[in-house]
A tleap script that builds the chain and sets N, CA, C and O, in Angstrom:
source leaprc.protein.ff14SB
mol = sequence {
  NMET GLY ILE TYR PHE GLU PRO PRO PRO ARG
  ARG ALA THR LYS GLN TRP GLN ILE MET GLN
  LEU LEU ALA GLU ASN GLY TYR ARG PHE TYR
  THR GLU GLY GLY LYS THR TYR ILE LYS ALA
  PHE VAL LEU GLN THR LYS ARG PRO ARG ILE
  ALA ASP VAL CYS LYS ARG VAL SER LYS LEU
  PRO PRO LYS CYS HIE ASN LEU THR VAL TYR
  SER CVAL
}
set mol.1.N position { 0.819 -1.205 0.000 }
set mol.1.CA position { 0.000 0.000 0.000 }
set mol.1.C position { 0.851 1.253 0.000 }
set mol.1.O position { 0.338 2.322 -0.329 }
set mol.2.N position { 2.106 1.178 0.347 }
set mol.2.CA position { 2.967 2.346 0.282 }
set mol.2.C position { 3.575 2.712 1.628 }
set mol.2.O position { 3.150 2.229 2.677 }
set mol.3.N position { 4.569 3.567 1.569 }
set mol.3.CA position { 5.321 3.921 2.757 }
set mol.3.C position { 4.480 4.708 3.772 }
set mol.3.O position { 4.749 4.633 4.971 }
set mol.4.N position { 3.482 5.451 3.323 }
set mol.4.CA position { 2.663 6.265 4.222 }
set mol.4.C position { 1.365 5.568 4.648 }
set mol.4.O position { 0.475 6.199 5.218 }
set mol.5.N position { 1.267 4.290 4.373 }
set mol.5.CA position { 0.084 3.523 4.772 }
set mol.5.C position { 0.104 3.265 6.270 }
set mol.5.O position { 1.095 2.776 6.813 }
set mol.6.N position { -0.997 3.597 6.933 }
set mol.6.CA position { -1.165 3.312 8.357 }
set mol.6.C position { -2.247 2.250 8.488 }
set mol.6.O position { -3.426 2.554 8.308 }
set mol.7.N position { -1.878 1.019 8.795 }
set mol.7.CA position { -2.876 -0.045 8.845 }
set mol.7.C position { -3.884 0.175 9.974 }
set mol.7.O position { -3.522 0.624 11.062 }
set mol.8.N position { -5.139 -0.143 9.707 }
set mol.8.CA position { -6.149 -0.074 10.765 }
set mol.8.C position { -5.905 -1.181 11.796 }
set mol.8.O position { -5.149 -2.115 11.532 }
set mol.9.N position { -6.531 -1.082 12.952 }
set mol.9.CA position { -6.422 -2.172 13.935 }
set mol.9.C position { -6.929 -3.489 13.335 }
set mol.9.O position { -7.775 -3.490 12.441 }
set mol.10.N position { -6.404 -4.595 13.833 }
set mol.10.CA position { -6.779 -5.910 13.285 }
set mol.10.C position { -8.276 -6.187 13.342 }
set mol.10.O position { -8.827 -6.806 12.431 }
set mol.11.N position { -8.925 -5.744 14.382 }
set mol.11.CA position { -10.352 -6.037 14.554 }
set mol.11.C position { -11.267 -5.131 13.738 }
set mol.11.O position { -12.468 -5.387 13.655 }
set mol.12.N position { -10.728 -4.093 13.144 }
set mol.12.CA position { -11.535 -3.124 12.393 }
set mol.12.C position { -11.803 -3.649 10.984 }
set mol.12.O position { -11.192 -3.195 10.017 }
set mol.13.N position { -12.712 -4.600 10.879 }
set mol.13.CA position { -12.967 -5.254 9.589 }
set mol.13.C position { -13.511 -4.279 8.553 }
set mol.13.O position { -13.173 -4.385 7.375 }
set mol.14.N position { -14.342 -3.337 8.966 }
set mol.14.CA position { -14.896 -2.362 8.025 }
set mol.14.C position { -13.783 -1.496 7.435 }
set mol.14.O position { -13.780 -1.227 6.234 }
set mol.15.N position { -12.845 -1.062 8.264 }
set mol.15.CA position { -11.731 -0.252 7.772 }
set mol.15.C position { -10.837 -1.051 6.831 }
set mol.15.O position { -10.326 -0.515 5.848 }
set mol.16.N position { -10.649 -2.331 7.134 }
set mol.16.CA position { -9.855 -3.178 6.240 }
set mol.16.C position { -10.568 -3.381 4.908 }
set mol.16.O position { -9.910 -3.455 3.870 }
set mol.17.N position { -11.890 -3.473 4.913 }
set mol.17.CA position { -12.643 -3.596 3.665 }
set mol.17.C position { -12.484 -2.328 2.823 }
set mol.17.O position { -12.385 -2.405 1.599 }
set mol.18.N position { -12.459 -1.176 3.468 }
set mol.18.CA position { -12.254 0.081 2.755 }
set mol.18.C position { -10.852 0.126 2.154 }
set mol.18.O position { -10.680 0.558 1.014 }
set mol.19.N position { -9.851 -0.317 2.911 }
set mol.19.CA position { -8.479 -0.348 2.388 }
set mol.19.C position { -8.370 -1.297 1.199 }
set mol.19.O position { -7.655 -1.011 0.239 }
set mol.20.N position { -9.078 -2.430 1.260 }
set mol.20.CA position { -9.094 -3.369 0.145 }
set mol.20.C position { -9.737 -2.724 -1.084 }
set mol.20.O position { -9.242 -2.888 -2.199 }
set mol.21.N position { -10.828 -1.997 -0.886 }
set mol.21.CA position { -11.497 -1.300 -1.977 }
set mol.21.C position { -10.560 -0.281 -2.627 }
set mol.21.O position { -10.500 -0.177 -3.853 }
set mol.22.N position { -9.834 0.463 -1.804 }
set mol.22.CA position { -8.876 1.434 -2.333 }
set mol.22.C position { -7.775 0.732 -3.125 }
set mol.22.O position { -7.408 1.179 -4.212 }
set mol.23.N position { -7.254 -0.353 -2.590 }
set mol.23.CA position { -6.186 -1.088 -3.272 }
set mol.23.C position { -6.669 -1.654 -4.602 }
set mol.23.O position { -5.946 -1.599 -5.597 }
set mol.24.N position { -7.872 -2.191 -4.628 }
set mol.24.CA position { -8.425 -2.758 -5.864 }
set mol.24.C position { -8.617 -1.695 -6.941 }
set mol.24.O position { -8.598 -2.002 -8.133 }
set mol.25.N position { -8.801 -0.444 -6.519 }
set mol.25.CA position { -8.996 0.650 -7.464 }
set mol.25.C position { -7.717 1.430 -7.731 }
set mol.25.O position { -7.748 2.481 -8.371 }
set mol.26.N position { -6.594 0.919 -7.243 }
set mol.26.CA position { -5.307 1.496 -7.581 }
set mol.26.C position { -4.810 2.606 -6.682 }
set mol.26.O position { -3.794 3.225 -6.997 }
set mol.27.N position { -5.475 2.884 -5.584 }
set mol.27.CA position { -5.028 3.941 -4.676 }
set mol.27.C position { -3.943 3.409 -3.760 }
set mol.27.O position { -4.099 2.359 -3.137 }
set mol.28.N position { -2.824 4.156 -3.682 }
set mol.28.CA position { -1.697 3.763 -2.859 }
set mol.28.C position { -1.224 4.948 -2.025 }
set mol.28.O position { -1.469 6.103 -2.374 }
set mol.29.N position { -0.556 4.657 -0.938 }
set mol.29.CA position { -0.067 5.673 -0.017 }
set mol.29.C position { 1.443 5.850 -0.198 }
set mol.29.O position { 2.203 5.653 0.751 }
set mol.30.N position { 1.888 6.221 -1.408 }
set mol.30.CA position { 3.313 6.353 -1.684 }
set mol.30.C position { 3.866 7.733 -1.377 }
set mol.30.O position { 5.077 7.874 -1.204 }
set mol.31.N position { 3.020 8.759 -1.302 }
set mol.31.CA position { 3.474 10.112 -0.996 }
set mol.31.C position { 2.588 10.710 0.089 }
set mol.31.O position { 1.474 10.244 0.325 }
set mol.32.N position { 3.100 11.745 0.742 }
set mol.32.CA position { 2.273 12.437 1.735 }
set mol.32.C position { 1.068 13.075 1.060 }
set mol.32.O position { -0.027 13.103 1.621 }
set mol.33.N position { 1.278 13.588 -0.149 }
set mol.33.CA position { 0.171 14.182 -0.900 }
set mol.33.C position { -0.899 13.160 -1.239 }
set mol.33.O position { -2.093 13.454 -1.183 }
set mol.34.N position { -0.463 11.951 -1.591 }
set mol.34.CA position { -1.413 10.882 -1.890 }
set mol.34.C position { -2.222 10.498 -0.669 }
set mol.34.O position { -3.430 10.279 -0.755 }
set mol.35.N position { -1.554 10.417 0.464 }
set mol.35.CA position { -2.232 10.087 1.721 }
set mol.35.C position { -3.256 11.170 2.072 }
set mol.35.O position { -4.384 10.868 2.463 }
set mol.36.N position { -2.850 12.430 1.927 }
set mol.36.CA position { -3.742 13.553 2.221 }
set mol.36.C position { -4.930 13.563 1.269 }
set mol.36.O position { -6.062 13.803 1.688 }
set mol.37.N position { -4.677 13.302 -0.014 }
set mol.37.CA position { -5.755 13.259 -1.006 }
set mol.37.C position { -6.780 12.179 -0.657 }
set mol.37.O position { -7.986 12.423 -0.696 }
set mol.38.N position { -6.296 10.996 -0.319 }
set mol.38.CA position { -7.202 9.896 0.019 }
set mol.38.C position { -8.034 10.251 1.243 }
set mol.38.O position { -9.245 10.029 1.251 }
set mol.39.N position { -7.400 10.800 2.278 }
set mol.39.CA position { -8.138 11.160 3.482 }
set mol.39.C position { -9.142 12.274 3.221 }
set mol.39.O position { -10.260 12.228 3.735 }
set mol.40.N position { -8.762 13.277 2.428 }
set mol.40.CA position { -9.619 14.441 2.222 }
set mol.40.C position { -10.740 14.201 1.225 }
set mol.40.O position { -11.871 14.632 1.453 }
set mol.41.N position { -10.446 13.516 0.119 }
set mol.41.CA position { -11.433 13.402 -0.946 }
set mol.41.C position { -12.099 12.036 -1.064 }
set mol.41.O position { -13.215 11.934 -1.572 }
set mol.42.N position { -11.433 10.998 -0.605 }
set mol.42.CA position { -12.026 9.656 -0.733 }
set mol.42.C position { -12.695 9.244 0.578 }
set mol.42.O position { -13.865 8.861 0.584 }
set mol.43.N position { -11.969 9.320 1.671 }
set mol.43.CA position { -12.534 8.908 2.959 }
set mol.43.C position { -13.424 9.998 3.548 }
set mol.43.O position { -14.533 9.701 3.992 }
set mol.44.N position { -12.977 11.229 3.564 }
set mol.44.CA position { -13.683 12.437 4.000 }
set mol.44.C position { -14.017 12.501 5.480 }
set mol.44.O position { -14.104 13.604 6.019 }
set mol.45.N position { -14.206 11.407 6.153 }
set mol.45.CA position { -14.505 11.413 7.583 }
set mol.45.C position { -13.619 10.390 8.284 }
set mol.45.O position { -12.964 9.575 7.636 }
set mol.46.N position { -13.606 10.440 9.603 }
set mol.46.CA position { -12.787 9.496 10.356 }
set mol.46.C position { -13.336 8.072 10.261 }
set mol.46.O position { -12.572 7.107 10.269 }
set mol.47.N position { -14.653 7.944 10.171 }
set mol.47.CA position { -15.281 6.618 10.078 }
set mol.47.C position { -16.243 6.569 8.892 }
set mol.47.O position { -17.459 6.600 9.079 }
set mol.48.N position { -15.702 6.493 7.672 }
set mol.48.CA position { -16.565 6.519 6.483 }
set mol.48.C position { -17.332 5.207 6.294 }
set mol.48.O position { -16.906 4.144 6.746 }
set mol.49.N position { -18.461 5.313 5.619 }
set mol.49.CA position { -19.225 4.124 5.258 }
set mol.49.C position { -18.659 3.548 3.970 }
set mol.49.O position { -18.196 4.290 3.104 }
set mol.50.N position { -18.697 2.237 3.843 }
set mol.50.CA position { -18.145 1.562 2.663 }
set mol.50.C position { -18.870 2.001 1.399 }
set mol.50.O position { -18.230 2.230 0.372 }
set mol.51.N position { -20.182 2.122 1.454 }
set mol.51.CA position { -20.964 2.530 0.282 }
set mol.51.C position { -20.579 3.932 -0.179 }
set mol.51.O position { -20.508 4.191 -1.380 }
set mol.52.N position { -20.332 4.839 0.764 }
set mol.52.CA position { -19.948 6.207 0.411 }
set mol.52.C position { -18.568 6.234 -0.248 }
set mol.52.O position { -18.360 6.945 -1.231 }
set mol.53.N position { -17.637 5.465 0.291 }
set mol.53.CA position { -16.291 5.402 -0.293 }
set mol.53.C position { -16.361 4.820 -1.697 }
set mol.53.O position { -15.674 5.296 -2.601 }
set mol.54.N position { -17.173 3.809 -1.886 }
set mol.54.CA position { -17.328 3.179 -3.200 }
set mol.54.C position { -17.850 4.198 -4.221 }
set mol.54.O position { -17.364 4.242 -5.351 }
set mol.55.N position { -18.819 5.002 -3.837 }
set mol.55.CA position { -19.359 6.035 -4.732 }
set mol.55.C position { -18.284 7.056 -5.088 }
set mol.55.O position { -18.142 7.439 -6.249 }
set mol.56.N position { -17.526 7.495 -4.081 }
set mol.56.CA position { -16.496 8.505 -4.326 }
set mol.56.C position { -15.388 7.966 -5.222 }
set mol.56.O position { -14.889 8.684 -6.089 }
set mol.57.N position { -15.003 6.721 -5.023 }
set mol.57.CA position { -13.941 6.125 -5.840 }
set mol.57.C position { -14.380 6.053 -7.293 }
set mol.57.O position { -13.574 6.284 -8.194 }
set mol.58.N position { -15.627 5.742 -7.529 }
set mol.58.CA position { -16.106 5.622 -8.907 }
set mol.58.C position { -16.239 6.980 -9.582 }
set mol.58.O position { -16.177 7.054 -10.810 }
set mol.59.N position { -16.420 8.063 -8.817 }
set mol.59.CA position { -16.596 9.399 -9.393 }
set mol.59.C position { -15.282 10.149 -9.584 }
set mol.59.O position { -15.200 11.013 -10.456 }
set mol.60.N position { -14.255 9.845 -8.796 }
set mol.60.CA position { -13.004 10.590 -8.851 }
set mol.60.C position { -12.175 10.195 -10.062 }
set mol.60.O position { -12.240 9.054 -10.520 }
set mol.61.N position { -11.394 11.139 -10.581 }
set mol.61.CA position { -10.507 10.788 -11.699 }
set mol.61.C position { -9.418 9.841 -11.226 }
set mol.61.O position { -9.014 9.901 -10.064 }
set mol.62.N position { -8.933 8.965 -12.105 }
set mol.62.CA position { -7.939 7.979 -11.690 }
set mol.62.C position { -6.579 8.559 -11.352 }
set mol.62.O position { -5.836 7.937 -10.592 }
set mol.63.N position { -6.216 9.727 -11.882 }
set mol.63.CA position { -4.918 10.326 -11.569 }
set mol.63.C position { -5.113 11.780 -11.168 }
set mol.63.O position { -5.820 12.532 -11.838 }
set mol.64.N position { -4.489 12.158 -10.085 }
set mol.64.CA position { -4.568 13.525 -9.591 }
set mol.64.C position { -3.190 13.974 -9.160 }
set mol.64.O position { -2.280 13.155 -9.026 }
set mol.65.N position { -3.027 15.259 -8.943 }
set mol.65.CA position { -1.743 15.797 -8.512 }
set mol.65.C position { -1.337 15.186 -7.175 }
set mol.65.O position { -2.175 14.969 -6.299 }
set mol.66.N position { -0.047 14.914 -7.029 }
set mol.66.CA position { 0.541 14.373 -5.800 }
set mol.66.C position { -0.013 13.007 -5.416 }
set mol.66.O position { 0.085 12.618 -4.252 }
set mol.67.N position { -0.582 12.281 -6.342 }
set mol.67.CA position { -1.130 10.968 -6.025 }
set mol.67.C position { -0.621 9.966 -7.057 }
set mol.67.O position { -0.757 10.180 -8.262 }
set mol.68.N position { -0.054 8.907 -6.591 }
set mol.68.CA position { 0.412 7.864 -7.484 }
set mol.68.C position { -0.653 6.782 -7.553 }
set mol.68.O position { -0.957 6.148 -6.542 }
set mol.69.N position { -1.211 6.568 -8.702 }
set mol.69.CA position { -2.253 5.559 -8.888 }
set mol.69.C position { -1.733 4.528 -9.868 }
set mol.69.O position { -1.314 4.869 -10.975 }
set mol.70.N position { -1.757 3.291 -9.473 }
set mol.70.CA position { -1.303 2.203 -10.330 }
set mol.70.C position { -2.481 1.313 -10.689 }
set mol.70.O position { -3.381 1.088 -9.880 }
set mol.71.N position { -2.459 0.822 -11.889 }
set mol.71.CA position { -3.508 -0.112 -12.309 }
set mol.71.C position { -3.324 -1.429 -11.595 }
set mol.71.O position { -2.203 -1.907 -11.422 }
set mol.72.N position { -4.438 -2.013 -11.180 }
set mol.72.CA position { -4.384 -3.282 -10.472 }
set mol.72.C position { -4.581 -4.397 -11.468 }
set mol.72.O position { -4.573 -5.569 -11.092 }
savepdb mol mol.pdb
quit
């Protein structure tokens, strides 16, 4: 997931599902800008709902400034 990836606690299955969704869509935490972008525009809250994250991932462009996106 990248050098700036902070794994959720082991028991936080919902957060791990969100991280899996991000990984499947090519989002990685390789830069501080990428981490900030994901938190600000994809997750948006401290405890996002999976359905909301899925909607945002499908609407956002695949490449943005300061974000490294790789095809899965």
